[in-house]
Each structure stands twice: as C-alpha cells, then as structure tokens.
Backbone atoms as SQL, in Angstrom:
CREATE TABLE atoms (id INTEGER PRIMARY KEY, chain TEXT, resi INTEGER, resn TEXT, atom TEXT, x REAL, y REAL, z REAL);
INSERT INTO atoms VALUES
  (1, 'A', 1, 'MET', 'N', 0.846, -1.177, 0.000),
  (2, 'A', 1, 'MET', 'CA', 0.000, 0.000, 0.000),
  (3, 'A', 1, 'MET', 'C', 0.890, 1.238, 0.000),
  (4, 'A', 2, 'LYS', 'N', 0.531, 2.193, -0.831),
  (5, 'A', 2, 'LYS', 'CA', 1.298, 3.431, -0.912),
  (6, 'A', 2, 'LYS', 'C', 1.091, 4.252, 0.354),
  (7, 'A', 3, 'ALA', 'N', 2.106, 5.053, 0.686),
  (8, 'A', 3, 'ALA', 'CA', 2.040, 5.845, 1.915),
  (9, 'A', 3, 'ALA', 'C', 0.864, 6.812, 1.898),
  (10, 'A', 4, 'GLU', 'N', 0.506, 7.355, 0.715),
  (11, 'A', 4, 'GLU', 'CA', -0.571, 8.335, 0.656),
  (12, 'A', 4, 'GLU', 'C', -1.968, 7.705, 0.603),
  (13, 'A', 5, 'GLU', 'N', -2.030, 6.374, 0.420),
  (14, 'A', 5, 'GLU', 'CA', -3.322, 5.712, 0.401),
  (15, 'A', 5, 'GLU', 'C', -3.908, 5.659, 1.805),
  (16, 'A', 6, 'VAL', 'N', -5.191, 5.864, 1.874),
  (17, 'A', 6, 'VAL', 'CA', -5.894, 5.826, 3.146),
  (18, 'A', 6, 'VAL', 'C', -6.769, 4.580, 3.155),
  (19, 'A', 7, 'ARG', 'N', -6.715, 3.847, 4.236),
  (20, 'A', 7, 'ARG', 'CA', -7.529, 2.645, 4.361),
  (21, 'A', 7, 'ARG', 'C', -8.703, 2.950, 5.291),
  (22, 'A', 8, 'TYR', 'N', -9.880, 2.947, 4.715),
  (23, 'A', 8, 'TYR', 'CA', -11.072, 3.192, 5.511),
  (24, 'A', 8, 'TYR', 'C', -11.577, 1.866, 6.064),
  (25, 'A', 9, 'MET', 'N', -11.999, 1.901, 7.293),
  (26, 'A', 9, 'MET', 'CA', -12.476, 0.717, 7.999),
  (27, 'A', 9, 'MET', 'C', -13.873, 1.016, 8.553),
  (28, 'A', 10, 'TRP', 'N', -14.612, -0.044, 8.787),
  (29, 'A', 10, 'TRP', 'CA', -15.879, 0.052, 9.491),
  (30, 'A', 10, 'TRP', 'C', -15.713, -0.691, 10.805),
  (31, 'A', 11, 'LEU', 'N', -16.110, -0.058, 11.889),
  (32, 'A', 11, 'LEU', 'CA', -16.092, -0.696, 13.196),
  (33, 'A', 11, 'LEU', 'C', -17.541, -0.958, 13.600),
  (34, 'A', 12, 'PHE', 'N', -17.856, -2.226, 13.807),
  (35, 'A', 12, 'PHE', 'CA', -19.192, -2.633, 14.226),
  (36, 'A', 12, 'PHE', 'C', -19.191, -2.904, 15.718),
  (37, 'A', 13, 'VAL', 'N', -20.286, -2.560, 16.372),
  (38, 'A', 13, 'VAL', 'CA', -20.511, -2.898, 17.773),
  (39, 'A', 13, 'VAL', 'C', -21.849, -3.630, 17.834),
  (40, 'A', 14, 'PHE', 'N', -21.800, -4.859, 18.331),
  (41, 'A', 14, 'PHE', 'CA', -22.986, -5.698, 18.502),
  (42, 'A', 14, 'PHE', 'C', -23.193, -5.867, 20.000),
  (43, 'A', 15, 'PHE', 'N', -24.406, -5.698, 20.459),
  (44, 'A', 15, 'PHE', 'CA', -24.600, -5.849, 21.897),
  (45, 'A', 15, 'PHE', 'C', -25.971, -6.389, 22.235),
  (46, 'A', 16, 'ASP', 'N', -26.004, -7.022, 23.378),
  (47, 'A', 16, 'ASP', 'CA', -27.229, -7.539, 23.968),
  (48, 'A', 16, 'ASP', 'C', -27.144, -7.167, 25.447),
  (49, 'A', 17, 'LEU', 'N', -27.881, -6.155, 25.833),
  (50, 'A', 17, 'LEU', 'CA', -27.795, -5.640, 27.196),
  (51, 'A', 17, 'LEU', 'C', -29.098, -5.899, 27.939),
  (52, 'A', 18, 'PRO', 'N', -28.999, -6.226, 29.219),
  (53, 'A', 18, 'PRO', 'CA', -30.217, -6.442, 29.998),
  (54, 'A', 18, 'PRO', 'C', -30.977, -5.132, 30.198),
  (55, 'A', 19, 'VAL', 'N', -32.310, -5.223, 30.197),
  (56, 'A', 19, 'VAL', 'CA', -33.146, -4.032, 30.388),
  (57, 'A', 19, 'VAL', 'C', -34.305, -4.325, 31.349),
  (58, 'A', 20, 'GLY', 'N', -34.081, -5.273, 32.252),
  (59, 'A', 20, 'GLY', 'CA', -35.127, -5.690, 33.180),
  (60, 'A', 20, 'GLY', 'C', -35.407, -4.710, 34.301),
  (61, 'A', 21, 'THR', 'N', -34.390, -3.965, 34.705),
  (62, 'A', 21, 'THR', 'CA', -34.572, -3.000, 35.793),
  (63, 'A', 21, 'THR', 'C', -34.367, -1.578, 35.258),
  (64, 'A', 22, 'LYS', 'N', -34.778, -0.617, 36.047),
  (65, 'A', 22, 'LYS', 'CA', -34.622, 0.789, 35.658),
  (66, 'A', 22, 'LYS', 'C', -33.137, 1.123, 35.446),
  (67, 'A', 23, 'THR', 'N', -32.284, 0.627, 36.318),
  (68, 'A', 23, 'THR', 'CA', -30.847, 0.878, 36.199),
  (69, 'A', 23, 'THR', 'C', -30.289, 0.253, 34.928),
  (70, 'A', 24, 'GLU', 'N', -30.722, -0.965, 34.614),
  (71, 'A', 24, 'GLU', 'CA', -30.240, -1.628, 33.394),
  (72, 'A', 24, 'GLU', 'C', -30.707, -0.885, 32.140),
  (73, 'A', 25, 'ARG', 'N', -31.949, -0.421, 32.143),
  (74, 'A', 25, 'ARG', 'CA', -32.452, 0.359, 31.007),
  (75, 'A', 25, 'ARG', 'C', -31.668, 1.654, 30.849),
  (76, 'A', 26, 'ARG', 'N', -31.373, 2.299, 31.961),
  (77, 'A', 26, 'ARG', 'CA', -30.608, 3.547, 31.924),
  (78, 'A', 26, 'ARG', 'C', -29.196, 3.290, 31.386),
  (79, 'A', 27, 'ASN', 'N', -28.557, 2.205, 31.835),
  (80, 'A', 27, 'ASN', 'CA', -27.215, 1.872, 31.347),
  (81, 'A', 27, 'ASN', 'C', -27.220, 1.560, 29.848),
  (82, 'A', 28, 'ALA', 'N', -28.242, 0.829, 29.386),
  (83, 'A', 28, 'ALA', 'CA', -28.344, 0.515, 27.956),
  (84, 'A', 28, 'ALA', 'C', -28.555, 1.790, 27.140),
  (85, 'A', 29, 'THR', 'N', -29.397, 2.680, 27.646),
  (86, 'A', 29, 'THR', 'CA', -29.648, 3.946, 26.957),
  (87, 'A', 29, 'THR', 'C', -28.385, 4.799, 26.907),
  (88, 'A', 30, 'ARG', 'N', -27.661, 4.851, 27.993),
  (89, 'A', 30, 'ARG', 'CA', -26.403, 5.616, 28.016),
  (90, 'A', 30, 'ARG', 'C', -25.397, 5.055, 27.014),
  (91, 'A', 31, 'PHE', 'N', -25.328, 3.737, 26.911),
  (92, 'A', 31, 'PHE', 'CA', -24.392, 3.117, 25.968),
  (93, 'A', 31, 'PHE', 'C', -24.788, 3.459, 24.530),
  (94, 'A', 32, 'ARG', 'N', -26.067, 3.351, 24.212),
  (95, 'A', 32, 'ARG', 'CA', -26.523, 3.726, 22.863),
  (96, 'A', 32, 'ARG', 'C', -26.241, 5.191, 22.575),
  (97, 'A', 33, 'LYS', 'N', -26.487, 6.043, 23.561),
  (98, 'A', 33, 'LYS', 'CA', -26.227, 7.481, 23.385),
  (99, 'A', 33, 'LYS', 'C', -24.740, 7.728, 23.168),
  (100, 'A', 34, 'PHE', 'N', -23.892, 7.043, 23.924),
  (101, 'A', 34, 'PHE', 'CA', -22.448, 7.172, 23.723),
  (102, 'A', 34, 'PHE', 'C', -22.089, 6.816, 22.282),
  (103, 'A', 35, 'LEU', 'N', -22.608, 5.693, 21.789),
  (104, 'A', 35, 'LEU', 'CA', -22.280, 5.262, 20.431),
  (105, 'A', 35, 'LEU', 'C', -22.702, 6.315, 19.410),
  (106, 'A', 36, 'LYS', 'N', -23.907, 6.843, 19.542),
  (107, 'A', 36, 'LYS', 'CA', -24.376, 7.869, 18.611),
  (108, 'A', 36, 'LYS', 'C', -23.515, 9.120, 18.701),
  (109, 'A', 37, 'ASP', 'N', -23.167, 9.529, 19.919),
  (110, 'A', 37, 'ASP', 'CA', -22.338, 10.725, 20.108),
  (111, 'A', 37, 'ASP', 'C', -20.925, 10.539, 19.550),
  (112, 'A', 38, 'ASP', 'N', -20.465, 9.287, 19.499),
  (113, 'A', 38, 'ASP', 'CA', -19.123, 8.997, 18.983),
  (114, 'A', 38, 'ASP', 'C', -19.137, 8.765, 17.466),
  (115, 'A', 39, 'GLY', 'N', -20.264, 9.001, 16.831),
  (116, 'A', 39, 'GLY', 'CA', -20.322, 8.914, 15.379),
  (117, 'A', 39, 'GLY', 'C', -20.789, 7.593, 14.815),
  (118, 'A', 40, 'PHE', 'N', -21.253, 6.689, 15.656),
  (119, 'A', 40, 'PHE', 'CA', -21.771, 5.417, 15.178),
  (120, 'A', 40, 'PHE', 'C', -23.192, 5.620, 14.657),
  (121, 'A', 41, 'ILE', 'N', -23.552, 4.839, 13.660),
  (122, 'A', 41, 'ILE', 'CA', -24.915, 4.852, 13.157),
  (123, 'A', 41, 'ILE', 'C', -25.574, 3.529, 13.518),
  (124, 'A', 42, 'MET', 'N', -26.864, 3.589, 13.762),
  (125, 'A', 42, 'MET', 'CA', -27.583, 2.379, 14.121),
  (126, 'A', 42, 'MET', 'C', -27.992, 1.649, 12.846),
  (127, 'A', 43, 'LEU', 'N', -27.476, 0.431, 12.670),
  (128, 'A', 43, 'LEU', 'CA', -27.883, -0.396, 11.540),
  (129, 'A', 43, 'LEU', 'C', -29.112, -1.215, 11.889),
  (130, 'A', 44, 'GLN', 'N', -29.142, -1.707, 13.113),
  (131, 'A', 44, 'GLN', 'CA', -30.282, -2.426, 13.671),
  (132, 'A', 44, 'GLN', 'C', -30.325, -2.063, 15.145),
  (133, 'A', 45, 'LEU', 'N', -31.328, -2.525, 15.846),
  (134, 'A', 45, 'LEU', 'CA', -31.529, -2.090, 17.232),
  (135, 'A', 45, 'LEU', 'C', -30.271, -2.233, 18.087),
  (136, 'A', 46, 'SER', 'N', -29.562, -3.330, 17.983),
  (137, 'A', 46, 'SER', 'CA', -28.372, -3.541, 18.799),
  (138, 'A', 46, 'SER', 'C', -27.124, -3.742, 17.956),
  (139, 'A', 47, 'VAL', 'N', -27.109, -3.131, 16.766),
  (140, 'A', 47, 'VAL', 'CA', -25.948, -3.184, 15.883),
  (141, 'A', 47, 'VAL', 'C', -25.651, -1.767, 15.418),
  (142, 'A', 48, 'TYR', 'N', -24.489, -1.286, 15.785),
  (143, 'A', 48, 'TYR', 'CA', -24.054, 0.054, 15.398),
  (144, 'A', 48, 'TYR', 'C', -22.753, -0.062, 14.619),
  (145, 'A', 49, 'ALA', 'N', -22.522, 0.895, 13.715),
  (146, 'A', 49, 'ALA', 'CA', -21.304, 0.876, 12.906),
  (147, 'A', 49, 'ALA', 'C', -20.808, 2.297, 12.710),
  (148, 'A', 50, 'ARG', 'N', -19.501, 2.400, 12.484),
  (149, 'A', 50, 'ARG', 'CA', -18.875, 3.700, 12.280),
  (150, 'A', 50, 'ARG', 'C', -17.778, 3.537, 11.254),
  (151, 'A', 51, 'ILE', 'N', -17.700, 4.475, 10.323),
  (152, 'A', 51, 'ILE', 'CA', -16.615, 4.459, 9.364),
  (153, 'A', 51, 'ILE', 'C', -15.440, 5.206, 9.980),
  (154, 'A', 52, 'ILE', 'N', -14.259, 4.645, 9.808),
  (155, 'A', 52, 'ILE', 'CA', -13.076, 5.174, 10.476),
  (156, 'A', 52, 'ILE', 'C', -11.918, 5.186, 9.491),
  (157, 'A', 53, 'ARG', 'N', -11.107, 6.197, 9.586),
  (158, 'A', 53, 'ARG', 'CA', -9.960, 6.338, 8.701),
  (159, 'A', 53, 'ARG', 'C', -8.725, 5.727, 9.352),
  (160, 'A', 54, 'GLY', 'N', -8.351, 4.550, 8.916),
  (161, 'A', 54, 'GLY', 'CA', -7.123, 3.917, 9.384),
  (162, 'A', 54, 'GLY', 'C', -7.294, 3.043, 10.605),
  (163, 'A', 55, 'GLU', 'N', -6.367, 2.091, 10.734),
  (164, 'A', 55, 'GLU', 'CA', -6.452, 1.132, 11.835),
  (165, 'A', 55, 'GLU', 'C', -6.122, 1.753, 13.191),
  (166, 'A', 56, 'GLU', 'N', -5.290, 2.783, 13.210),
  (167, 'A', 56, 'GLU', 'CA', -5.000, 3.453, 14.483),
  (168, 'A', 56, 'GLU', 'C', -6.259, 4.094, 15.047),
  (169, 'A', 57, 'ALA', 'N', -7.073, 4.665, 14.169),
  (170, 'A', 57, 'ALA', 'CA', -8.322, 5.268, 14.612),
  (171, 'A', 57, 'ALA', 'C', -9.299, 4.198, 15.098),
  (172, 'A', 58, 'VAL', 'N', -9.252, 3.011, 14.493),
  (173, 'A', 58, 'VAL', 'CA', -10.088, 1.906, 14.971),
  (174, 'A', 58, 'VAL', 'C', -9.729, 1.611, 16.417),
  (175, 'A', 59, 'ASP', 'N', -8.434, 1.521, 16.703),
  (176, 'A', 59, 'ASP', 'CA', -7.996, 1.250, 18.076),
  (177, 'A', 59, 'ASP', 'C', -8.469, 2.335, 19.035),
  (178, 'A', 60, 'LYS', 'N', -8.426, 3.589, 18.593),
  (179, 'A', 60, 'LYS', 'CA', -8.861, 4.711, 19.433),
  (180, 'A', 60, 'LYS', 'C', -10.348, 4.589, 19.770),
  (181, 'A', 61, 'HIS', 'N', -11.172, 4.318, 18.761),
  (182, 'A', 61, 'HIS', 'CA', -12.609, 4.216, 19.012),
  (183, 'A', 61, 'HIS', 'C', -12.954, 2.947, 19.780),
  (184, 'A', 62, 'LEU', 'N', -12.214, 1.889, 19.545),
  (185, 'A', 62, 'LEU', 'CA', -12.422, 0.660, 20.295),
  (186, 'A', 62, 'LEU', 'C', -12.142, 0.893, 21.784),
  (187, 'A', 63, 'ALA', 'N', -11.104, 1.645, 22.084),
  (188, 'A', 63, 'ALA', 'CA', -10.798, 1.977, 23.483),
  (189, 'A', 63, 'ALA', 'C', -11.926, 2.793, 24.100),
  (190, 'A', 64, 'ARG', 'N', -12.507, 3.718, 23.329),
  (191, 'A', 64, 'ARG', 'CA', -13.636, 4.512, 23.832),
  (192, 'A', 64, 'ARG', 'C', -14.829, 3.616, 24.147),
  (193, 'A', 65, 'VAL', 'N', -15.105, 2.672, 23.243),
  (194, 'A', 65, 'VAL', 'CA', -16.219, 1.757, 23.471),
  (195, 'A', 65, 'VAL', 'C', -15.973, 0.955, 24.739),
  (196, 'A', 66, 'MET', 'N', -14.755, 0.456, 24.902),
  (197, 'A', 66, 'MET', 'CA', -14.434, -0.368, 26.071),
  (198, 'A', 66, 'MET', 'C', -14.620, 0.401, 27.371),
  (199, 'A', 67, 'LYS', 'N', -14.360, 1.701, 27.358),
  (200, 'A', 67, 'LYS', 'CA', -14.548, 2.513, 28.564),
  (201, 'A', 67, 'LYS', 'C', -16.019, 2.759, 28.878),
  (202, 'A', 68, 'SER', 'N', -16.871, 2.611, 27.871),
  (203, 'A', 68, 'SER', 'CA', -18.277, 2.968, 28.037),
  (204, 'A', 68, 'SER', 'C', -19.219, 1.781, 28.187),
  (205, 'A', 69, 'ILE', 'N', -18.707, 0.570, 28.130),
  (206, 'A', 69, 'ILE', 'CA', -19.611, -0.579, 28.179),
  (207, 'A', 69, 'ILE', 'C', -20.194, -0.756, 29.586),
  (208, 'A', 70, 'PRO', 'N', -21.454, -1.151, 29.644),
  (209, 'A', 70, 'PRO', 'CA', -22.069, -1.440, 30.948),
  (210, 'A', 70, 'PRO', 'C', -21.426, -2.671, 31.581),
  (211, 'A', 71, 'THR', 'N', -21.680, -2.878, 32.844),
  (212, 'A', 71, 'THR', 'CA', -21.060, -3.994, 33.557),
  (213, 'A', 71, 'THR', 'C', -21.720, -5.329, 33.256),
  (214, 'A', 72, 'LYS', 'N', -22.961, -5.310, 32.754),
  (215, 'A', 72, 'LYS', 'CA', -23.679, -6.547, 32.449),
  (216, 'A', 72, 'LYS', 'C', -24.040, -6.576, 30.972),
  (217, 'A', 73, 'GLY', 'N', -24.181, -7.787, 30.452),
  (218, 'A', 73, 'GLY', 'CA', -24.589, -7.946, 29.063),
  (219, 'A', 73, 'GLY', 'C', -23.462, -8.490, 28.214),
  (220, 'A', 74, 'SER', 'N', -23.665, -8.406, 26.921),
  (221, 'A', 74, 'SER', 'CA', -22.696, -8.903, 25.952),
  (222, 'A', 74, 'SER', 'C', -22.441, -7.819, 24.914),
  (223, 'A', 75, 'VAL', 'N', -21.170, -7.471, 24.722),
  (224, 'A', 75, 'VAL', 'CA', -20.796, -6.460, 23.731),
  (225, 'A', 75, 'VAL', 'C', -19.653, -7.025, 22.908),
  (226, 'A', 76, 'ARG', 'N', -19.800, -6.991, 21.592),
  (227, 'A', 76, 'ARG', 'CA', -18.765, -7.493, 20.681),
  (228, 'A', 76, 'ARG', 'C', -18.464, -6.420, 19.648),
  (229, 'A', 77, 'THR', 'N', -17.256, -6.461, 19.112),
  (230, 'A', 77, 'THR', 'CA', -16.889, -5.542, 18.043),
  (231, 'A', 77, 'THR', 'C', -16.276, -6.332, 16.889),
  (232, 'A', 78, 'LEU', 'N', -16.323, -5.726, 15.727),
  (233, 'A', 78, 'LEU', 'CA', -15.730, -6.316, 14.536),
  (234, 'A', 78, 'LEU', 'C', -15.315, -5.175, 13.634),
  (235, 'A', 79, 'SER', 'N', -14.085, -5.198, 13.154),
  (236, 'A', 79, 'SER', 'CA', -13.656, -4.189, 12.186),
  (237, 'A', 79, 'SER', 'C', -13.426, -4.860, 10.845),
  (238, 'A', 80, 'VAL', 'N', -13.898, -4.189, 9.802),
  (239, 'A', 80, 'VAL', 'CA', -13.748, -4.695, 8.448),
  (240, 'A', 80, 'VAL', 'C', -13.326, -3.542, 7.547),
  (241, 'A', 81, 'THR', 'N', -12.720, -3.878, 6.430),
  (242, 'A', 81, 'THR', 'CA', -12.327, -2.845, 5.476),
  (243, 'A', 81, 'THR', 'C', -13.562, -2.341, 4.736),
  (244, 'A', 82, 'GLU', 'N', -13.428, -1.205, 4.105),
  (245, 'A', 82, 'GLU', 'CA', -14.525, -0.657, 3.317),
  (246, 'A', 82, 'GLU', 'C', -14.911, -1.629, 2.205),
  (247, 'A', 83, 'ARG', 'N', -13.935, -2.268, 1.635),
  (248, 'A', 83, 'ARG', 'CA', -14.200, -3.238, 0.563),
  (249, 'A', 83, 'ARG', 'C', -15.022, -4.426, 1.079),
  (250, 'A', 84, 'GLN', 'N', -14.674, -4.915, 2.261),
  (251, 'A', 84, 'GLN', 'CA', -15.442, -6.005, 2.857),
  (252, 'A', 84, 'GLN', 'C', -16.855, -5.545, 3.196),
  (253, 'A', 85, 'TYR', 'N', -16.976, -4.339, 3.727),
  (254, 'A', 85, 'TYR', 'CA', -18.287, -3.791, 4.071),
  (255, 'A', 85, 'TYR', 'C', -19.169, -3.685, 2.825),
  (256, 'A', 86, 'ALA', 'N', -18.583, -3.284, 1.711),
  (257, 'A', 86, 'ALA', 'CA', -19.330, -3.111, 0.470),
  (258, 'A', 86, 'ALA', 'C', -19.914, -4.434, -0.027),
  (259, 'A', 87, 'ARG', 'N', -19.358, -5.544, 0.418),
  (260, 'A', 87, 'ARG', 'CA', -19.863, -6.859, 0.018),
  (261, 'A', 87, 'ARG', 'C', -21.066, -7.314, 0.856),
  (262, 'A', 88, 'MET', 'N', -21.419, -6.559, 1.894),
  (263, 'A', 88, 'MET', 'CA', -22.561, -6.921, 2.721),
  (264, 'A', 88, 'MET', 'C', -23.832, -6.811, 1.882),
  (265, 'A', 89, 'ARG', 'N', -24.719, -7.739, 2.059),
  (266, 'A', 89, 'ARG', 'CA', -25.971, -7.753, 1.322),
  (267, 'A', 89, 'ARG', 'C', -27.136, -7.530, 2.278),
  (268, 'A', 90, 'LEU', 'N', -27.994, -6.616, 1.905),
  (269, 'A', 90, 'LEU', 'CA', -29.216, -6.362, 2.654),
  (270, 'A', 90, 'LEU', 'C', -30.297, -7.240, 2.043),
  (271, 'A', 91, 'LEU', 'N', -30.751, -8.231, 2.769),
  (272, 'A', 91, 'LEU', 'CA', -31.655, -9.227, 2.223),
  (273, 'A', 91, 'LEU', 'C', -33.122, -8.813, 2.262),
  (274, 'A', 92, 'ILE', 'N', -33.488, -8.042, 3.265),
  (275, 'A', 92, 'ILE', 'CA', -34.866, -7.564, 3.357),
  (276, 'A', 92, 'ILE', 'C', -34.831, -6.211, 4.056),
  (277, 'A', 93, 'GLY', 'N', -35.703, -5.323, 3.660),
  (278, 'A', 93, 'GLY', 'CA', -35.722, -3.989, 4.228),
  (279, 'A', 93, 'GLY', 'C', -34.896, -3.034, 3.382),
  (280, 'A', 94, 'GLU', 'N', -34.640, -1.864, 3.916),
  (281, 'A', 94, 'GLU', 'CA', -33.895, -0.831, 3.201),
  (282, 'A', 94, 'GLU', 'C', -32.816, -0.248, 4.097),
  (283, 'A', 95, 'SER', 'N', -31.783, 0.275, 3.462),
  (284, 'A', 95, 'SER', 'CA', -30.749, 0.987, 4.214),
  (285, 'A', 95, 'SER', 'C', -31.367, 2.238, 4.823),
  (286, 'A', 96, 'THR', 'N', -30.898, 2.599, 6.009),
  (287, 'A', 96, 'THR', 'CA', -31.396, 3.815, 6.643),
  (288, 'A', 96, 'THR', 'C', -30.817, 5.034, 5.941),
  (289, 'A', 97, 'LYS', 'N', -31.443, 6.184, 6.130),
  (290, 'A', 97, 'LYS', 'CA', -30.923, 7.428, 5.550),
  (291, 'A', 97, 'LYS', 'C', -29.512, 7.696, 6.045),
  (292, 'A', 98, 'THR', 'N', -29.279, 7.439, 7.329),
  (293, 'A', 98, 'THR', 'CA', -27.961, 7.668, 7.916),
  (294, 'A', 98, 'THR', 'C', -26.921, 6.757, 7.278),
  (295, 'A', 99, 'GLU', 'N', -27.279, 5.504, 7.063),
  (296, 'A', 99, 'GLU', 'CA', -26.361, 4.551, 6.442),
  (297, 'A', 99, 'GLU', 'C', -26.034, 4.976, 5.009),
  (298, 'A', 100, 'LYS', 'N', -27.035, 5.404, 4.257),
  (299, 'A', 100, 'LYS', 'CA', -26.814, 5.871, 2.890),
  (300, 'A', 100, 'LYS', 'C', -25.914, 7.097, 2.883),
  (301, 'A', 101, 'ALA', 'N', -26.138, 8.013, 3.813),
  (302, 'A', 101, 'ALA', 'CA', -25.331, 9.231, 3.890),
  (303, 'A', 101, 'ALA', 'C', -23.879, 8.898, 4.215),
  (304, 'A', 102, 'ALA', 'N', -23.649, 7.938, 5.113),
  (305, 'A', 102, 'ALA', 'CA', -22.289, 7.548, 5.469),
  (306, 'A', 102, 'ALA', 'C', -21.588, 6.939, 4.262),
  (307, 'A', 103, 'ALA', 'N', -22.270, 6.108, 3.512),
  (308, 'A', 103, 'ALA', 'CA', -21.677, 5.499, 2.316),
  (309, 'A', 103, 'ALA', 'C', -21.370, 6.560, 1.274),
  (310, 'A', 104, 'GLN', 'N', -22.277, 7.526, 1.110),
  (311, 'A', 104, 'GLN', 'CA', -22.057, 8.607, 0.147),
  (312, 'A', 104, 'GLN', 'C', -20.890, 9.479, 0.563),
  (313, 'A', 105, 'GLN', 'N', -20.739, 9.731, 1.842),
  (314, 'A', 105, 'GLN', 'CA', -19.628, 10.532, 2.350),
  (315, 'A', 105, 'GLN', 'C', -18.300, 9.862, 2.014),
  (316, 'A', 106, 'LEU', 'N', -18.252, 8.565, 2.139),
  (317, 'A', 106, 'LEU', 'CA', -17.035, 7.829, 1.829),
  (318, 'A', 106, 'LEU', 'C', -16.682, 7.955, 0.355),
  (319, 'A', 107, 'VAL', 'N', -17.678, 7.906, -0.498),
  (320, 'A', 107, 'VAL', 'CA', -17.438, 8.040, -1.938),
  (321, 'A', 107, 'VAL', 'C', -16.835, 9.403, -2.239),
  (322, 'A', 108, 'LEU', 'N', -17.280, 10.439, -1.527),
  (323, 'A', 108, 'LEU', 'CA', -16.781, 11.787, -1.750),
  (324, 'A', 108, 'LEU', 'C', -15.365, 11.983, -1.247),
  (325, 'A', 109, 'LEU', 'N', -14.925, 11.157, -0.295),
  (326, 'A', 109, 'LEU', 'CA', -13.583, 11.285, 0.249),
  (327, 'A', 109, 'LEU', 'C', -12.623, 10.747, -0.756);
C-alpha cells in the first residue's frame, strides 16, 4: 500500500444488554447514546457501525467503546475494510438514511 493511500475501515458494535430494571435500562440507553455521540450509526436495534480512517483510529474508538460498556450484558466488536463492508448484502428492508449518507460521504472522500 502506498504511503498516501488511506484505508477506511468500518467498526461494528454488537450488543445484547439487559433491560429488566430501571438501572439496566438507563445503562443501555447511556451506551446507545455514547455510540451515537461517537459517530456510530444504528444499523439495527443492537448493531451500530462507524466508518473510520485507518487502523490506528479503529484502536482509538475501540478503546472509547471499552470505557463505556455497561457492567452486564454482551458487547462485541468487529472491524472490516470498506471493501469487505461493500460486500454486505441487505436481504430484506432498506438501508437507513444515515447509512446511505455515510456510504455517500465515503465516496466523496
């Protein structure tokens, strides 16, 4: 890869958080709000993704996610290249406006 080439990555966060008590609901809401504030878009109810420039930035955002996770539940992450992300197929439903805008922004970069 040439030094001037930029590698765009997508960082996915998948989670299943308990919401049985008021405190658990509040923690889940805070985590979702953190993700949105950090530039993640909601692909599905518990699947968020963010486009990131370079692997160092992936590590930075991953560290932010790790600091914000609730104490209970399951949280997973996955980073993929833009090329791998482009191979994802939407089998039913439509892309969200936010998802379309993020993809269009990448094309403009």
